[in-house]
C-alpha positions as CSV (number, residue, x, y, z in Angstrom):
1,M,0.3,0.0,0.0
2,L,3.0,2.5,1.0
3,A,4.3,1.5,-2.6
4,N,0.9,2.4,-4.1
5,L,1.1,5.8,-2.7
6,H,4.5,6.5,-3.6
7,Y,3.7,5.6,-6.7
8,N,0.8,8.0,-7.3
9,T,2.4,10.8,-5.5
10,Q,5.3,10.2,-7.9
11,V,3.3,10.0,-10.9
12,Q,1.7,13.8,-9.9
13,T,4.9,15.1,-9.2
14,D,6.0,14.0,-13.4
15,V,2.3,15.1,-14.3
16,S,2.6,18.8,-12.7
17,Q,6.5,19.1,-13.3
18,G,5.3,18.4,-17.4
19,L,2.3,21.2,-16.9
20,I,4.8,23.2,-15.4
21,A,7.1,23.0,-18.1
22,L,4.2,23.7,-20.9
23,D,3.2,26.4,-19.2
24,K,7.1,28.0,-19.3
25,Q,6.5,27.4,-23.3
26,A,3.3,28.6,-23.3
27,K,4.2,31.6,-21.2
28,C,7.5,32.1,-24.4
29,H,4.9,31.5,-26.3
30,V,2.6,34.7,-26.1
31,R,5.8,36.3,-25.2
32,T,6.7,36.1,-29.2
33,A,3.5,36.2,-30.1
34,C,3.1,40.1,-28.4
35,S,6.6,41.2,-29.5
36,Q,5.3,39.9,-32.8
37,L,2.2,42.0,-32.8
38,I,4.5,44.9,-31.4
39,C,6.9,44.4,-34.7
40,V,4.2,44.4,-37.0
41,L,1.9,47.6,-35.1
42,L,5.5,49.6,-35.4
43,F,5.9,48.6,-39.4
44,L,2.4,49.6,-39.5
45,A,3.2,53.2,-38.2
46,S,6.4,53.8,-39.5
47,T,4.7,53.3,-43.1
48,I,2.0,55.8,-42.4
49,G,4.8,58.3,-40.7
50,V,6.9,57.7,-44.0
51,V,3.8,58.2,-46.4
52,S,3.1,61.2,-44.0
53,V,6.4,62.7,-44.3
54,Q,6.4,62.9,-48.3
55,P,3.4,65.3,-48.3
56,L,4.6,67.8,-45.7
57,A,7.9,67.8,-47.9
58,S,6.3,68.8,-51.1
59,M,4.7,71.7,-49.8
60,S,5.9,75.1,-50.0
61,Y,5.1,76.8,-47.1
62,T,8.5,78.6,-47.3
63,A,12.0,77.2,-48.8
64,V,11.7,73.8,-50.2
65,S,14.9,73.3,-48.8
66,M,14.6,74.4,-45.5
67,Q,11.8,71.7,-45.8
68,E,14.0,69.3,-47.6
69,V,16.8,69.2,-44.1
70,L,13.9,68.9,-41.9
71,A,12.1,66.0,-44.0
72,A,15.5,63.8,-44.1
73,P,15.6,62.6,-40.6
74,A,12.3,62.2,-40.4
75,E,12.2,59.8,-43.2
76,Q,15.1,58.5,-42.4
77,L,13.6,57.4,-38.9
78,F,10.4,55.9,-40.5
79,V,11.8,54.0,-43.2
80,S,14.6,52.2,-41.1
81,L,11.7,51.7,-38.5
82,A,9.6,50.2,-41.2
83,V,13.1,47.9,-42.2
84,G,14.0,46.6,-38.7
85,S,10.6,46.2,-37.7
86,F,9.3,44.4,-40.3
87,C,12.7,42.0,-40.3
88,L,11.6,41.4,-36.2
89,S,8.3,40.6,-37.0
90,W,9.4,37.6,-39.3
91,L,12.6,36.9,-36.6
92,F,9.8,36.4,-34.4
93,W,7.7,34.3,-36.2
94,F,10.1,31.7,-36.8
95,W,10.6,32.1,-33.6
96,D,7.1,31.2,-32.4
97,L,7.1,27.9,-34.8
98,K,8.5,25.7,-32.4
99,Y,5.4,27.1,-30.3
100,D,3.5,24.9,-32.7
101,S,3.6,21.4,-31.0
102,L,2.8,22.6,-27.5
103,A,-0.8,21.7,-28.4
104,S,-0.2,18.1,-29.0
105,K,2.3,17.9,-26.0
106,Y,-0.4,19.2,-23.2
107,E,-3.2,16.8,-25.6
108,Q,-0.5,13.8,-25.0
109,L,-0.1,14.4,-21.2
110,Y,-4.0,15.2,-20.9
111,Q,-4.9,11.8,-22.3
112,Q,-2.9,9.6,-20.6
113,H,-3.6,11.7,-16.7
114,T,-7.1,12.9,-17.1
115,E,-8.4,11.0,-13.5
116,L,-5.8,12.7,-11.8
117,I,-5.7,16.2,-13.7
118,K,-9.2,16.4,-13.4
119,V,-8.9,15.1,-9.4
120,S,-5.8,17.6,-8.3
121,A,-6.5,21.1,-7.4
122,P,-3.1,22.5,-8.3
123,L,-2.8,20.4,-11.8
124,T,-6.0,21.3,-12.7
125,E,-5.1,25.1,-11.5
126,L,-2.0,24.4,-14.1
127,S,-4.0,23.3,-16.8
128,A,-6.3,26.5,-16.5
129,H,-3.4,28.7,-16.5
130,Y,-1.8,26.8,-19.6
131,H,-5.4,27.7,-22.1
132,H,-5.5,30.4,-21.0
133,L,-1.3,31.6,-21.8
134,M,-2.3,29.4,-25.4
135,S,-6.0,31.2,-25.7
136,L,-4.2,34.5,-25.2
137,A,-1.0,33.6,-27.8
138,S,-3.9,32.5,-30.2
139,H,-5.5,36.0,-29.7
140,L,-2.4,38.0,-30.4
141,I,-1.9,35.6,-33.5
142,I,-4.8,36.3,-34.5
143,T,-4.9,39.7,-34.2
144,S,-1.4,40.5,-36.1
145,N,-2.7,38.0,-38.7
146,V,-5.6,40.8,-39.2
147,V,-3.4,43.7,-39.0
148,V,-1.1,42.6,-41.6
149,L,-4.0,41.6,-44.1
150,A,-5.7,45.2,-43.3
151,Y,-1.8,46.8,-43.9
152,A,-2.3,44.5,-47.4
153,A,-5.8,45.7,-48.4
154,G,-5.0,49.3,-47.4
155,I,-1.9,49.1,-50.0
156,V,-4.1,47.4,-52.8
157,I,-6.9,50.2,-52.2
158,Y,-4.5,52.8,-52.5
159,H,-2.8,51.5,-55.3
160,L,-6.1,51.4,-57.0
161,Q,-7.0,54.4,-56.6
162,P,-6.8,56.8,-59.7
């Protein structure tokens, strides 16, 4: 009987460690998804900045050379921000690919130890926190994809105007 209790305690410890490891990976998944969304929003904002600086530079309220001097650094800043944020968003996207297997790892662990996870309050809490983090990461990724699609649609609409 004592050996059976030790086995159950060991199994619960192993499941807990597995859920903690998955939870840590889910936190990293949320961080990379959030970083990707921030880079996409920065890319969008810097592109809007580039587009808005050029019309301001072409206006001739005072001397044109003064406006060109003032507009050139801003234009360079916005272009470098756009290129940098675009490259970083792709880098975060590649980093995020390694977290695609998290769901299958969790499902495998959950199917093997369903009853134990349902009965144990700490394991249920870890499981719920993992689901919360994965849901948050999924929402961030969807938001990032919507922003990118809206950006692409904006470019198409802009170029279709006469």
